[in-house]
Structure formats: structure tokens, C-alpha cells
C-alpha positions in Angstrom: 0.0 0.0 0.0 1.2 3.5 -0.8 2.3 5.0 2.5 1.4 8.5 1.3 -2.2 7.4 0.5 -2.5 5.7 3.9 -1.3 8.8 5.6 -3.7 11.0 3.7 -6.6 8.7 4.5 -5.7 8.6 8.2 -5.6 12.4 8.3 -8.9 12.7 6.4 -10.6 10.1 8.7 -9.2 11.9 11.8 -10.5 15.2 10.6 -13.9 13.7 10.0 -13.9 12.3 13.6 -12.7 15.5 15.2 -15.2 17.6 13.3 -18.1 15.4 14.2 -18.9 14.8 10.5 -19.1 11.0 11.0 -22.4 11.6 12.8 -25.2 11.7 10.2 -27.2 13.9 12.6 -24.7 16.7 12.2 -24.9 16.5 8.4 -28.7 16.5 8.4 -28.7 19.5 10.8 -26.5 21.4 8.2 -29.1 20.6 5.5 -32.0 21.7 7.7 -32.4 25.3 6.8 -35.9 25.7 8.3 -35.1 24.1 11.6 -32.1 24.0 13.9 -29.5 24.8 11.2 -26.0 23.8 12.2 -23.2 25.6 10.2 -20.3 23.4 11.3 -20.2 21.4 8.1 -19.8 24.7 6.1 -16.8 25.4 8.3 -15.4 22.0 7.7 -15.8 22.4 3.9 -14.3 25.8 4.0 -11.3 24.6 5.9 -10.8 21.8 3.4 -10.9 24.2 0.6 -8.3 26.5 2.3 -6.0 23.5 2.8 -6.6 21.9 -0.6 -6.6 24.9 -2.9 -2.8 25.7 -2.6 -2.0 22.0 -3.0 -4.0 21.8 -6.2 -2.5 25.1 -7.5 1.0 23.7 -6.9 0.2 20.3 -8.5 -1.3 22.0 -11.6 1.8 24.1 -12.0 4.1 21.1 -11.5 2.0 18.9 -13.8 2.3 15.9 -11.4 1.2 14.8 -8.0 3.3 14.8 -4.9 4.0 11.1 -5.6 5.3 12.0 -9.1 2.4 10.6 -11.2 1.2 12.7 -14.1 -1.7 15.0 -13.1 -4.7 14.4 -15.3 -7.7 16.6 -14.6 -10.9 16.6 -16.7 -11.8 19.4 -19.0 -13.9 22.0 -17.3 -16.4 22.4 -20.1 -18.6 20.8 -21.3 -19.4 19.0 -18.0 -19.3 15.2 -18.3 -22.9 13.7 -18.1 -21.6 10.8 -15.9 -20.1 13.4 -13.5 -23.4 15.3 -13.3 -25.6 12.3 -12.8 -23.2 10.9 -10.2 -23.1 14.2 -8.4 -26.9 14.3 -8.4 -27.2 10.7 -7.0 -24.5 11.5 -4.4 -26.4 14.6 -3.3 -29.6 12.7 -3.1 -28.1 9.9 -1.0 -26.3 12.4 1.2 -29.4 14.4 1.8 -31.5 11.4 2.6 -29.1 9.5 4.9 -26.7 12.2 6.1 -23.8 9.9 5.0 -21.3 10.3 2.3 -18.5 7.7 1.5 -15.7 9.0 3.7 -17.7 9.4 6.9 -19.6 6.1 6.2 -16.3 4.2 6.0 -15.2 5.7 9.3 -18.5 5.0 10.9 -18.6 1.4 9.6 -15.0 0.9 11.0 -16.3 2.2 14.3 -18.8 -0.8 14.5 -22.1 0.8 13.5 -24.3 -1.9 11.9 -26.6 0.6 10.2 -23.7 2.4 8.6 -22.1 -0.9 7.6 -25.3 -1.8 5.8 -25.1 1.6 4.1 -21.5 0.9 3.0 -22.4 -2.5 1.6 -25.3 -1.0 -0.3 -23.0 1.8 -1.6 -20.4 -0.8 -2.7 -23.1 -2.8 -4.5 -24.3 0.3 -6.2 -20.8 1.2 -7.3 -20.2 -2.3 -8.7 -23.5 -2.3 -10.5 -22.7 1.1 -12.0 -19.2 0.0 -13.1 -20.7 -3.1 -14.8 -23.4 -1.0 -16.5 -20.8 1.4 -17.8 -18.5 -1.4 -19.1 -21.6 -2.9 -20.9 -22.5 0.4 -22.5 -18.9 1.1 -23.6 -18.7 -2.4 -25.2 -22.0 -1.9 -26.9 -20.9 1.5 -28.3 -17.6 0.0 -29.5 -19.3 -2.9 -31.2 -21.7 -0.6 -33.0 -18.8 1.6 -34.1 -16.8 -1.4 -35.4 -19.8 -3.0 -37.2 -20.2 0.2 -39.2 -23.5 1.1 -37.8 -22.0 4.0 -35.9 -23.8 6.1 -33.4 -26.9 8.2 -34.0 -26.0 11.4 -35.9 -22.6 10.1 -36.9 -21.6 10.0 -40.5 -19.4 7.1 -41.8 -16.4 9.3 -42.2 -16.3 10.0 -38.5 -16.4 6.4 -37.3 -13.5 5.4 -35.1 -10.9 3.1 -36.5 -10.6 -0.3 -34.6 -7.1 0.6 -33.2 -8.4 3.8 -31.6 -11.0 2.0 -29.4 -9.7 1.2 -25.9 
């Protein structure tokens, strides 16, 4: 295991524990604008941005991560439909349960059965999504290779077999 990744994960988990963000009640209180709104999560997020922004600026200028791997960031525009749909599902799950992946893993490691069930359901959903994406990518590649192409695509723009991953 990469020691740097382990250290980053331990720091992240410790920060979640210290800030109280492993408690779904704190997250739900942040989202409750009409009741007893709790601004602590905004402070945690703001602190994370203050810490991460200089590191991202430095990594972008360097063109690689601290571990030396090339830095590959997605294009800013147009937004990726997979990213947008994933963000919407994440927000929906977060708002309904008060849990997101990081705090859920910390909570499950702490022995909470309800949170462990959430983590198992999250893992199943991630596996199902990955399988669906692989299936859709294979289907798209086979349509392109068979000459049928994709809707709205003229034959001259079909990908050559060697350009398909």
C-alpha cells in the first residue's frame, strides 16, 4: 500500500472524527435550513478548501502529483454527463441519509451496523454502475466497429478499430 495514500486517509478520517462529521445527525442538521440549522459542516468544507486549494494550484503548475504521477484533470467544459448524474445521486443519498462515503467508512469501521449496511449498499451500487458502464462502452464500441456508428454520426467519423480502448 502506498504510505502517502495511507497517511492522507488517516488524516482525512481523523479530521472527520474531530469535526463530528461521521455523525449523520450533524450533516442532516446542516441541511435543515428551516429548523435548527448547524453551520459546522460549512466550516469543515471551507477549511478543506483552504487547505486543498494551494496544493491543487501547486500540483497544476508542476503537472504531477506529490508522488510523481502525471496529473490528469478533466476538462472544465462541457461537463461530463456521468459526473453530473453521479453528483446528483451522491447529493440525493447524502441528503436522505446524512452519510457520504468518507464518513460512512469511518462509521462502519467504528462498528455501527446501520452504517455498515449503508457501506455494503454503496459498494453494491458502485459495482452495478461499473458493470453497466462497461456494458454500455462495449455496446458502443461494437456498434462503431460494425459500421452502424452512433446516432447522428456519418461514416467518415467512425473510429478506427485501433483507436478504441
